[in-house]
N, C-alpha and C positions, 0 to 999 in steps of 0.2 A: 404635726407626728415629727418627732425627731432623726438625724440623717443618721444613716448607719455606716460606721467609719471604716475607713478601708486603707488599708497601706499599699503602694503600688510600688516593688524593684524593679525597675528597668534603667537600663544606660543609655535608651535611646530617647533622649528629651523629647521629640519630635512627636513620636507614639506616645508617651506618658503625658506631653497635656492632649493630644485626641483623646484617649480615654478617659483624663480628668473631666474634661469637657463634657463627653458623653455620659458618664457615669453622675456630672452635677444633676444632669437632665434627670434622671431617676429617682432624686432625691441619695445621692451617697455622697459623702465627704473624702474626698482621693486627698493621702499624703501623699509624698512619693521619695524616694532614697536611688541615689543613683549607683549605688553597691551593695553589695551582702552585705557586707561589714557595715556600712550605714543603716542597714534595715534594722538590722541585731541591736543596733546602739537606740534605734528609735524606739524597738521595740520592748526596751530593758524598762522604758521611763513611762509607756504607754500603752494602752490596752487597745485592740483593734478587733471586730467584729470577721472579717477575711482578709488573708495577705495575697497578692497577687506575684506570682516569682517569675522572673524572665529567666530563661534555660542558661541563654549565653551573658554572661555579667564578665567584667573588667576580673576580678579579683578571686571569683570563686563559681563554679557552677553550679545551676539552681537545685541539684540534689543536695550537694553541702547546703548551702542557705538553707531545703526543708530540712532538715536531718538538725540542724542548728537551732531552727525557730523550737521546733517539737519538743528539743531536748530544753530549751528553757521553759517555753509554755507551752506544753501538750496538747491542752484543749484548742490551742489555735487551728484555727480553719484555714486549710492552705490551698489555692487553685495555682495548678502551675501554669505557665504560657508560652508556647515554643511556636517559630515559624518553619521547624521543621518534621515533617511526618513521619516519626521513628515509630512506632509499634514497641520496640523494645525499652524506649525511654521511658512509652505511656505506662506500661507496666513498672517499669521502676519508681517511679513517680506515685503513681498508686500506692506500690506494694511500702515504700516508706512514710506513707500516712497523707499523701496529696489526696483533699475531699474530691477532685475533677481535672482534667487536664483539658487547656483549649488549643486547639492549634491555627493557629494565624495564617491570614492570607494575603496577598497583595491585593486583591480589591476590597479589605478592608472588612467583609463581611461578617468577622468576628467580633468586630463591635458592635453589631446588634445581637450578638449572640450572649455575649458578656454578663448582660443585664438581667435575660434568665439563667444562665447557669450562677450565678452570685446569689438572685434567688431561689434556687434549688439549693444549692447549699446553707443559705438563712434558714430556710425551710427546715432542714436537716437538724439543722441546730436546735431550729424551735421545739422538733420530736423529742430529740435527744432531751432536754430539757425537761418536756414534759414527761417523758421514761422516768428520767430522776428523781423527777417531784412524785411521779404515781409511785416508785420503789420508797421513797419516802412516806410515802403515807400506806405501805406494805399490810401496815398492821388493820388496817381496814378492812372491810367484806372484801370477799371476791365478787360478790354480785355487783357491788356499789363500783367497783372496777369497770367492771364489764357495762355497764351500765354507760359510765360515764364514754368509755370506745366506742358505745354504739350508738351515740350521740355528737361526735364529731365530723369532721369531711376527710375522714378517711376511714380506709376498711383495713379493721385490726384481724389477723387472722394467725392460726397455729397450724402447721402441715407437718405431717408425717412423712419423710421423703421414701422409706424401706415401702409404706402401703400406697405411697402417690394419689394421697387424698388429704382432703383438710379436715386437720377434727374439730373446728371453729372456725368461723366468721363472724367478723360484726353483722347487724342488721343493715347497713349502711353500702354492702356488698350487693343485695338484693333491688336498693335504689340505683344504686348507679348504671346494674347489668340489666336487671330483670329478669334475672336467673334468682328460684329461692334457696334458702338456707340450704335446705334439704338437696338441692340438686350441688350446689356448692362442696357439700361436705361427702358427695356419693364418690363412689369408684367409679373412675373413666372419665370424670367432670373435663380434666385436661385436656385429652384426646379427643371431645367434643365439642370443645368449647376456645381453644385455642386457636390462634390463627396458621394456616398451616404453613407458613415461611419463620415462624417462630416458636413453633412447639419442638424442634430441639434444643434449641438455644434456652429455653425456661425449663424442660426440663432438667438440664444439665447444669444450669443453677441451682434448682433444687436440691440438688444433689448432697447430701455428707460430705462428700469427700472433695468438694468445691469451698469447702467453708471451712472458715476458723471461727475464734469469738469474736472477731472483729466484725459491724456492719459492712454491709455489700448492697448493691443498687443495681437492678436491670428494667428497662422498658423492651412494654412488650405489646401486641395489640390481642385484645379479646372478642370475642365474638360474641353479641348482647342475644338476649331474648328472643330479639324482632329480626335478628340475621344483620345488623349493621353493627361497625367495629366500632371498641372505645379505645384508645389508648392508657395504658395505666403507668406508672412505677410502680414496680415490687420492691420495697426495701426490708432487708432481711437483718434485724437487728437483735436478734435470740440465737443460741445455737446451743443448745445442752443436749447431752448425753444422757439419754436414760437406759437402765440397765435390760427392760425387756423389749425397747419400742428401739434402739441403739442410737437415735438421734430422732428432735425434736427442733423446727424451725419455725419462728415466731418472726412476725414481721408487719410489714402495714403495706396496705394498695393505696395508691393516691392516683385520681384521674388528672390526666395530663393531656386529656385529647384538644383543649381547647390551646393550649399555649403550642400541641405540633400541629393543627392545622393553621394556628397564624404563621410558625416559623415557615411552613410549606406555604401559603399564600405570600408570603413575604421572599419567600423562595424562586416561586415561580413568577412574584410580579419584576423581582431584579433578572430570570432569566428571559421574560419577554424584553423588560427593557435594553436588553443588552444584547439578544438576538434576532431580536423582530427585523425584518428587512426596510422596514419603514422608518426613518428620520424623526428624529423627537426631540424638539426643542421646547425648554423652558425657561418665561421669564418673569422678571418680578412686575410690581405695579408700573414703576417707571419704563417696561418696556425694555431692561438690560438682562441681558443673558444669563439666565443661574445654573441650566444644567442641560446636557446634549447627552445621547447617548451614542453609543460606536457608528451605527447607521449614517446618523448627523453627519460625522465625518467622510464614510466612505462616498456620501454623495456628493458634500457641499467642497469637501477637500482640506476642511478648517479644523484642527484640532480643537478641544474644549479649552486648554490653556491660549488659545488665539483669539477665540471668542468670547471666554468670559468676561463677563460686566460689559460687553458691547452692546449696540443697539442693531437689531437682524436689519437696519439698512443698508450696511456692510454687502449685505449681499444683490443688491438692486441692480439692476442690469441698465435701468434709465429705459426699458421697453416699452412700463406703461405709465402713463401719463396721469397728470394729478386727478383728474376724473375719474379715474379707477382707485385711486387710493381714498378719495373721497368717500365713494361707495364700501369702499372694505370698511374705514372708520365707521362710517354710518351702521355698516350691518354690526359690525364687534359690539358698537355703544348702544344700540340700540338691540337686540337681540341676544348678545353675547355669544355670540356666532360669527363664522363665516367661512364659506367652501366654496374653493374653484382650483382656477390652475396660475400662477407667477410665472414668470421669463426671468429666473435668477441668473447670477452670475458664479460660474465654478471659482475656485480658487489661483487657477489655473488660466484664468478669465474665458472659458468657453461660455458660452451660453448653452444652459439647459433648461425644460421644463420641467414643472415640478406640481403635482394635483397636492393640494394641503388641505386640513381642515383644522381650524385655529378654534379654540372655546376658552373662555373668562372663567376663569376661577376667584372667588366668592369666599368672604369671610362670615363669620356667625350672623355680623350686623351688615351683610350684603355691603359692603366697602369689598373692591377690587382687590384681589392680592395675585394674581399673577394669569398669565396667559399659558395656554398650552396647544404649539402645533404639532402635528402628525402630517409628515408627509412624505413623497416617493418621487422619484425619477420616473416622470414619464417621455422624456423625450426619445426615447427609441420605439416605445408606441406610438408616439405620434409621427416619426418617420413611418413608421412600418403602416399607419393609416393612410398618410399620404404617399407610399409607394401602390398601395392595394389601389386608393383612387384612380394612381395614375395608371397604374394595369387595368385598369377595370375600363380606363376610360380614356386611354391614348395608345398610339402607335408605339411600341418601343423602338422600332428602327429609325422612323422618322419624326419620331414628336407630336407627331400630327394628332388630330381628336381621331378614334377610332371610327366603326361604326354604331356603336351605343349611344358615345355624346353626340355625333353627329345627328342621328334619328334624335334626341332631345333637343339638340339646338333647332333642326327642320322644325319639328311641333312648334317649339316657342318662334320662332319667324314665322309657320304661318300663324299663328294663333293672334299674331303682336301686326302682322299685316292684316288680317282681317279684324280687328280692332279698329287700327287705324286708318283702317279704306286703302293701303298703299300698294304695290307690287314688289314681288320679290323674286330671284331668279336663280336658278338650281342648273349649273352646269355638272353634265356626269361624262367625267374623263376615263378612256381607258387606251394607255399606250399599247402604239403598233412598233410588230416585232420585238417587244420585249422578252416574249418566248425565248425567241432565237438566240437574243443574249444571254440569258438565261441558261439555255441547256447547251451550249456551246462554248460558252466562256467560265462559266461554273455560277453557285449560289452568290459566293461570296461578290462576284463581282457584279450579279444583279442585284443584290444587297446595297451595293454602292450606287447602282446607276440611280436605285429607286430613292437614296437621299438627295440626290443631284437635283432630280427631277421635281421632289417637294420643294427643296429651296427657290428653283427657279419659277415655280407653280406662287410659290407665298410673295413673291415677287411682285404678281401681275394683283392682287386683289387689298383691300382698304382692313384697318385694323378691327374695323364693324363686320366683316365679311367670318366668310369660316371656310378654311381648306380641310377636308377631312380625307384620308386614306380608308377605302373598303377594305382594301385586301389582295394581297396579289399585286396587280400593275393599274387596280383601280380607286380613281380620285375623283371628288367631290368639291364643288363651291358654293358656298349659299351667299349669293348677292342681297343683302337686303338694302331695302329702300332704295330697288333699282328703277331707275327714271324710264326707259321705254329699251326694245329691240337693238337700237343703236350702242348703250351701253354694255349690253350682253355680246356684240357682236365685235367689239375692240377690245374686251378681256378676252374673249375666245383666239382673236386674231394676234393680241399679244403673246399669247399662253404657246401657240404654235410657232410662231418665228422663236421663241427663246428652247422650244422643246426639237426644234431643228439643227440646233446650234450642235456640234461631236460632242460627247461626251469625255472624258479621258476617265477611265476608273482604273489606273496604275496598273503595274508589273506591264506595260506596254500594249496593254490592253483599251483600246478605242472604239466606240460606240456611236452608231447615227441610228437616231428612231425618229419618231412623230407621235402624232396622238390625235385620237377621234373624239369629238368631243359633241354631247348630245344636249339641247338646251333643251331646257321646260320652264312657260312662265306661270306665276300667281298670279290672278285667279285663272285667266286665258286657257291653261293647260291641266287643271289641277285644282279644287279648290281644298284638298288636305293634302298631307307629307307624302302619304302611299302611293298618291295618281301619282301625285309629280315627278318621286323616285322613279316609277313603272314607264313615265312618260318618256321624260329624259334619259332612260336606260333603252328605250327605243328607238329616240333620234341618236343617240351613240352609233346602235349594230347600223342603221341608214347609213352612217358615215362609212365606218367598215365594208360594208355589203358594195359601197359604191367607189372606193380605189383606196380610202381611209385618209389619215392626216388632212383633215379639215372638220368643220364642223353642221350641224344642222339643228334648226330649230323643229320642235315634235312637230306633224300633222299625224290627224287623225288614222291617215292608211298606214303609219307607223305601228300601231298596234294588232293591225291583221298580223303584219311581217312577225314582230315580238311572238306570238299567240302560236305562229308555223314552228320557232323554233324550239319555242315549248314545247308543242305536239312531237316533233323530231325526238327531242329527247324521251320524250315519253315513250315514245313506239318504237326504238334501237332495239330495246331487249327481248320484245316479243316478235319483231319480225325476224332480227336472226333465229329466234325459235322456229319460226314459220317457214322459213327458207324465201321470201322474199328479198336478201341478198343475193345477187349474182357477181360471180365472177365473167369478165370478159376478156379475151385475149387478141391483144395485135402482134401482127407477125413481127420480127427481125431478119432479113434476109445480109446474105454476103453478098456486097454487091460484085463480088470479081465473080461468080456462077451462079448466084441469083439463086442459093441455094439458103431455104429458113434453116435457119441456126438457131431461135429461142424467138420466146413469147413473151411478153410485156402484161402480166395480169391487171387489170382494172375494174375497181368493186361497182356495182351498178345496184340501184335498190328500186325497186318493181314494187310498188306498194297498190294494193288495191284499188286505193280510192284516190290518191293523187298520182299515179301513172309512174313513169319513168321519174327517179329522180334522179340528177346528177351530182356528183362528185363534188362539185363547188360550193353545191348548197350544202351537202350535208355534213360533208370532213370536217368543214371546222368549227361544227358543233358538235360532232363528235368527240374531236380533238379537246373541245373546252369543257366537257363532263366526264373525259377519259375515257371513254366506251372506246374509241380509237384503238385501244391494247387489244378488246374482245374480236372488232374487227379483220384487225392485220393478222391473226393467229386465225382465224375463219378465212382467209386469202389466203394463209399459207398452206392451210390441209386441204383448200382447195386444189390448189394447183400441182400440192404432194399426189391425192389422187390420182388428178386428170395425169400426168405425167406418168405413175404409175400404169396407166391404161393405156396411154400410146405406146409405153415398152411394149405393152403385152400384146398392140398389135402391129407388133415389128417395125415400128416406126425410127428415124434413127433417131439418134439421142438428141432430143430436145431440152432444153433448159430455159428456167422461166424467171425473167426479174420481177420482185415486188417492192413498191415504195413503203420508203421507212420515212416518217416525219422526225422531225428534229429531237421532237419530246421523246418520241422511243427511243432514238438514238443515243440520248441522255441517260436513260435506262435500261441498257442493252443487255446488262447480263441476263438477268431474268426473262426477258424475251428471246434470247439467243438459245437458250438453255431448252424453253419450250420448243421453240422450233427444230431443233435437233431430235426433242423426242418424238415430235411428228413426221420427221423424216424417215427415222428409224423404224417406228412404225410401220411404213410404206416402204421398206429398202428403199430407199433413193439416196443417192450418194450427196453429200455436202455441196459439191462442186458444180450439181444440176440449176441449185439457187443462187440466183446475181441480188442482192440488195441494192435497189438505187436511191440514192441519197441525194439533196439540194444542195448549194451553195453556200444557203446560212448553216448549217450542220457544219459548215468548215471553221465559222466563225468561232473567237475565243480561244481557251488556252490549247496551245499548239502541243504539248507535252501530254495536256491526257486525250487530245485528239489522236493523235498518234497512238497512243495505247491502246486506244478503243478499236482502230480502225486494224493494227494489228492482232486482235482479240479475234477478229471477226477472219482475217484473212489466214489467221493458224487455224480455225475450223474449218478451212476447206471452202468457205464462202466467198465469193466474188463480189468486188464492189464496184459500183457505177456512180461516176459524178451526173445526176442529170440537169436539163436547162442549163448546160453553161454557156456563160456568156450574161445571163442576166440579174445576179446578183453584182457582190461585193469582190469575187475571187478574181485571182488572175493565174497563169501559168505558171509565175514565178513564184507565187504562194503555195500553189498545190505540187509542186516539184521539189521528188523524194517522198511522199505520201504514198503508202500502199494501195496504189487504186489498180483497178484493171483495165477500165475504161471510161469514155468522156462523151457524152451524148451533148451535140450541138443544140442548143433551140431552134426552135422552129422558125423562130422571128427572122433569123440570118439566112436560113433557106429559102424564106419566102421571099429575102432579097437577093437571091442570085439572077445576078444580070444587071442591077443596079452599079452603076460606078462607085469604085471606092469600096461596096463590099465582100467581094470575091477577094479582095485582097486578105481582109479579116479571115477568113473562112479558111482560105490557105497558110495561112501564117498559124492559125488553133493546131489543122490537121498535123502541119510539119511539126510543130512543135511536141504536138502530141507524143508524136511517133519516135520522135531525141528521147522522149521519157518513158516507152514501152508502154505508151498506153494506147490500148486500140479506141476508133474514133467510128460515132454511129452519129447518122445524120438525121435528126426528128423530123417530119413533117414533111416527106418528098410526098409531089401531088403531081410533079409531071415528068416524062422522061428526057426534055431538056434538063430538069436538076440533074437526073441521077445520071445522064452521061456527063456530067459537070463534075461530080461529086468522084464517079470514079476514074476521073481524069487525073484530078488532084490524088488519088489514091486513099479514101474514103474508104475504111474498112467495112461500116455496114450502116444498113440504112433501115427506115421506118414510116410509114405515113401510110397518106390513101390510094400511091400508086399501086400498092398490093394488097392493103384490106384496109377496110376501119375496125374498131374494136369489135370481135363478135360472139356469140358462145362458143364453148367448144365445139360443138358439133357441126358446125358451119366450119370453122377453122380446119378440122378432120378432114374437108375435100381438098384444102391448100394443103395441106401437112402430106394427101397421099399423091399428091401432085411431084413432091419433093423438089422441084426446080419452079420457081416463080419467074423467072425470066429466061 
């Protein structure tokens, strides 16, 4: 097949060469002229099928060149090419005789469209030639001419614009669209068959005002009989003026659906290639890089120019070993495909993980032609998965395994011990006084304490063991393959010794704690993980109950005690509703005149099955599960109601003291508001209630502590420091604190008469008075103690000498006496 001769007038030699190479593949022969004048000289000596004209030339613009070419050879087909999207330029070029206008783009897509544009121009040439040939045969019958048209692959037509209908279409119209010739020539065919988006431009195109005698073309969509779309190119080749009909248009319709779809597919493929988030890399048979997409650069950091012709091994991180690559190439060679993850190195040196799919491309003879790799960066996804795994299995504060991972490891350890007939040990560790530190010094200090505790505990175990944090201040240790009780005892002792050493928590805060450790052995104390946990927990509670700061091995008796604690928790709410909790009162009298001035409210639990349950049995459990809040509000309401009753009976103003735990003191705002609502409901003044706090409450952040104490004082409620001398406070530490009174612990009062102890009591009373604190002596049981305290100037007393804690009805007798001593 002879090649088509093209003349390309272009001053950019690089672009000219690209066009020449592209068109040569399409069987076009391209001659090149660098200047417009040079192109005209070439045209004088040689004919060309098509002339491509760049608009911007050094010696003359494209329109001048176009005009000169058509003047020299009027039938020459010219196509204008420009890199500027200028609509007016396009219109001027078409008006001056250009067949088409091609817009350059930076990506070079016009190189793909150029062959099609040339094909259309050459097709038009052929149609014009056919038309001229037909006119030469005009002497032949009209029937023969129409028969000839109907056997070509185009649709010939005649259109009457004034009536908006076809007067004739060739038989090919029905074959192309499925619409019958009668439908084509009926009125309103355009209205029902044209694509809605193209209707206006087609009607305008077929208007008699639109056309001169020059040939015109338009591409549009038509709906076929079956509802599908077909792309047509309409060419108006004859415009005749009819005296009666005003205007008659004649032309051709050409099916361009396949070329249009091909162009669209190519456009979509290029769009996907350029915009897809996955990197694409194509290498030749020798594994040298040929093509990459923009996402490749974004993921790897390398531009195409930097990797062109390179082997992909330039991305290797060195983290995959030889066996990995052996399996990699084996898969490609045997199956033509490999899929998996690669650890590669970014241009900036960072290691990243990519999920890759690599396929081989073969030619028609089965010979390897290319490799196509599609990949995407999964580094963040992997990190997120690792983060999720960490969050699901590790404690974020201490980095220790959490409850879930601990349970998995304990189950595995028990399974392994059962299979290998070995022993393992479980240690359940609960910190002593942690809540006091946390409540008094703040959560930040509590967190720092837990971190340090975790580090110290970790020093006590082997790498094969597991230390985990269950939550709060509870830790557990799994000692795998522990030989005997002696091993567990040594570990527990070491832990206790390390935890007894002071902790520095920053901000001037120091803390001293200890731990209670329960120990359970497999298989002696349980043959499954759940039983071991329960029994180690029971052993830990036994340590708590017997003084803390120690360890205990599990015994069967401990299960009963653990069961009782759980029964307490289950019974609290129901017992409170049934009125089983009772408030007892113990008088506090003024030593100078023996008059009862206040009472301390003490809670008791009268259970129908368990009898009288004392506070030291159930209060720790209530604090543990949070029910202490409900109980303390019950005490306040009972006290307020009782004070109201005493006032109505004409008794002198009696105030009452209510005990407040460090946990409640830490969250005092809400509790205080509820207490004031209760007092207001009974019309009781705030100063009639005194809150008793322990020394441990005063530990921690002094600023926060003062802020809370001032808040209480501002509300009108007095504050008493209970059990002074048993904790870590000193009079110098509490100096200046907004307290109203100090209660000397009964342990000091019991030692009155012993050498050295009286001096301590005397000092406490004297220093308290110097700081304007009233002094209350607890546990006065003898007249000798009473007389001694009176001589020292102690303000108030409380103890069995006056009365043990009694119900309100029994207390009434003492109150009515008015004076106790």
